C-alpha positions as CSV (number, residue, x, y, z in Angstrom):
1,X,0.0,0.0,0.0
2,X,2.9,2.3,0.9
3,X,4.4,1.7,-2.5
4,X,1.1,2.4,-4.2
5,X,0.8,5.7,-2.4
6,X,4.4,6.7,-3.3
7,X,3.7,5.8,-7.0
8,X,0.5,7.8,-7.0
9,X,2.3,10.8,-5.5
10,X,5.1,10.6,-8.0
11,X,2.6,10.3,-10.9
12,X,0.7,13.3,-9.6
13,X,3.9,15.4,-9.4
14,X,4.8,14.4,-13.0
15,X,1.3,15.5,-14.2
16,X,1.5,18.7,-12.3
17,X,4.9,19.5,-13.7
18,X,3.8,18.7,-17.2
19,X,0.8,20.9,-16.8
20,X,3.0,23.7,-15.5
21,X,5.4,23.2,-18.4
22,X,2.5,23.4,-20.9
23,X,1.2,26.5,-19.2
24,X,4.7,28.1,-19.3
25,X,5.1,27.1,-23.0
26,X,1.6,28.5,-23.8
27,X,2.5,31.7,-21.9
28,X,5.8,32.0,-23.9
29,X,4.0,31.4,-27.2
30,X,1.4,34.1,-26.3
31,X,4.2,36.6,-25.5
32,X,6.0,35.8,-28.7
33,X,2.8,36.2,-30.7
34,X,2.0,39.5,-28.9
35,X,5.6,40.7,-29.7
36,X,5.1,39.8,-33.4
37,X,1.8,41.6,-33.5
38,X,3.4,44.7,-31.8
39,X,6.3,44.5,-34.3
40,X,3.8,44.4,-37.2
41,X,2.1,47.5,-35.8
42,X,5.4,49.3,-35.3
43,X,6.7,48.3,-38.7
44,X,4.0,50.3,-40.4
45,X,5.8,53.4,-39.2
46,X,9.5,54.0,-40.1
47,X,12.0,53.1,-37.4
48,X,13.8,56.2,-36.1
49,X,17.5,55.3,-36.0
50,X,19.0,58.7,-35.3
51,X,18.8,62.5,-35.5
52,X,19.8,65.1,-38.0
53,X,20.6,68.6,-36.8
54,X,19.5,71.5,-39.1
55,X,21.3,74.8,-39.4
56,X,18.8,76.4,-36.9
57,X,19.7,73.5,-34.5
58,X,16.2,72.0,-34.9
59,X,16.3,68.2,-35.1
60,X,14.8,65.9,-37.8
61,X,14.6,62.2,-37.2
62,X,16.7,59.9,-39.3
63,X,14.8,56.8,-40.3
64,X,15.8,53.5,-42.0
65,X,16.2,54.1,-45.7
66,X,15.6,52.5,-49.1
67,X,17.6,49.3,-49.4
68,X,17.7,49.7,-53.2
69,X,20.4,52.3,-52.8
70,X,22.7,49.4,-51.7
71,X,22.2,47.8,-55.2
72,X,23.1,51.1,-56.8
73,X,26.3,51.4,-54.7
74,X,27.4,47.9,-55.5
75,X,26.9,48.5,-59.2
76,X,28.9,51.7,-58.8
77,X,31.8,49.9,-57.0
78,X,31.8,47.2,-59.7
79,X,31.9,49.8,-62.4
80,X,35.0,51.4,-60.7
81,X,36.7,48.0,-60.4
82,X,36.0,47.3,-64.0
83,X,37.1,50.8,-65.1
84,X,33.7,51.3,-66.8
85,X,33.7,55.2,-66.9
86,X,30.4,55.3,-68.9
87,X,28.6,53.2,-66.3
88,X,30.0,55.4,-63.5
89,X,28.8,58.5,-65.3
90,X,25.4,57.0,-65.9
91,X,24.9,56.3,-62.2
92,X,25.7,59.9,-61.3
93,X,23.4,62.9,-61.4
94,X,24.5,65.7,-63.8
95,X,25.2,67.9,-60.7
96,X,27.3,65.2,-59.0
97,X,30.0,66.2,-56.5
98,X,32.5,64.5,-54.2
99,X,34.2,65.8,-51.1
100,X,37.6,64.0,-51.0
101,X,39.6,63.1,-47.9
102,X,42.3,65.7,-48.8
103,X,39.7,68.5,-48.6
104,X,39.3,68.9,-52.4
105,X,35.9,69.1,-54.1
106,X,35.1,67.4,-57.5
107,X,32.2,68.9,-59.3
108,X,30.4,67.1,-62.1
109,X,30.8,63.7,-63.7
110,X,33.4,65.1,-66.2
111,X,35.8,66.1,-63.4
112,X,35.4,62.6,-61.9
113,X,36.0,61.0,-65.2
114,X,39.3,62.9,-65.7
115,X,40.5,62.1,-62.2
116,X,39.7,58.4,-62.6
117,X,41.3,58.2,-66.1
118,X,44.6,59.5,-64.6
119,X,44.4,57.3,-61.6
120,X,43.6,54.2,-63.6
121,X,46.6,54.8,-65.9
122,X,49.1,55.1,-63.0
123,X,47.6,52.7,-60.5
124,X,45.3,49.7,-60.0
125,X,42.7,50.6,-57.3
126,X,40.2,48.0,-56.2
127,X,37.3,48.6,-53.8
128,X,35.6,46.0,-51.6
129,X,32.4,46.8,-49.7
130,X,32.4,45.8,-46.0
131,X,29.1,47.2,-44.8
132,X,26.2,49.5,-45.7
133,X,23.6,51.4,-43.8
134,X,20.6,53.1,-45.5
135,X,19.0,56.2,-44.0
136,X,16.6,59.0,-44.9
137,X,15.9,62.4,-43.3
138,X,14.1,65.6,-44.2
139,X,16.5,68.4,-45.2
140,X,16.2,72.1,-44.4
141,X,13.4,72.5,-47.0
142,X,11.4,69.6,-45.6
143,X,12.2,67.3,-48.5
144,X,13.2,63.7,-47.7
145,X,16.9,63.0,-48.5
146,X,18.1,59.5,-49.2
147,X,21.5,58.5,-47.9
148,X,23.7,55.4,-47.8
149,X,26.7,55.2,-45.5
150,X,29.1,52.5,-46.4
151,X,32.5,51.1,-45.3
152,X,34.8,50.1,-48.1
153,X,38.4,48.8,-48.3
154,X,40.5,50.3,-51.1
155,X,43.6,48.3,-52.2
156,X,45.8,50.3,-54.5
157,X,48.8,49.0,-56.3
158,X,51.1,51.6,-58.0
159,X,53.3,51.2,-61.1
160,X,56.2,49.9,-59.0
161,X,54.0,47.2,-57.4
162,X,53.7,48.9,-54.0
163,X,50.4,48.2,-52.3
164,X,48.5,50.3,-49.9
165,X,45.2,49.5,-48.2
166,X,42.8,52.2,-47.0
167,X,39.7,51.8,-45.0
168,X,37.1,54.3,-46.3
169,X,33.7,55.5,-45.3
170,X,31.5,56.9,-48.0
171,X,28.4,58.9,-47.1
172,X,26.3,59.0,-50.3
173,X,23.3,61.1,-51.2
174,X,20.9,59.7,-53.7
175,X,18.3,61.6,-55.9
176,X,15.9,59.6,-58.1
177,X,18.1,56.5,-57.8
178,X,21.3,58.2,-58.8
179,X,24.3,59.4,-56.9
180,X,24.3,63.2,-56.3
181,X,26.9,63.6,-53.6
182,X,29.7,61.6,-51.9
183,X,31.6,62.5,-48.8
184,X,34.7,60.3,-48.5
185,X,36.6,59.7,-45.2
186,X,39.6,57.4,-45.0
187,X,42.6,56.1,-43.0
188,X,45.4,53.7,-43.9
189,X,45.2,50.1,-42.7
190,X,46.6,49.8,-39.2
191,X,50.1,48.4,-39.0
192,X,51.0,46.7,-35.7
């Protein structure tokens, strides 16, 4: 009889634990479902990922941007690596400009083409994309600007075979799917 009571007690504990486990699993499932539903509600509104300060020091939110700009940038990098100056020009707006790391400003696709022609004759630069972040924010006029910030590695080999590696960050403004402005920041690869 004592063994029967012990067996009955153990069986009751197993059933109780199993019911508790089911209850916990159902609770977790309900929380996951509620989170999914909340995420769906939230995803209807753009995610605010930062802030843009205007000249008057007012703040506009920066939101996640159009992922298609990444495809444009990858095509642009490929065109540079393939020395396809016509494709590079086609991806630029007619009022394209670039702010280079040395402080100089290139204005217009023709200025870029001339710089690249000279560079490609004397060197063999190759770019590799490491990461990309898309973002949008309203500008001073209240118009939504599209931007892509991307990290790239530039390996350059000169005529004597000397190789340098630079880590670059490009901050790129897009207008109607084309590149309007590029801000370029770089540093040489760290040597330990």
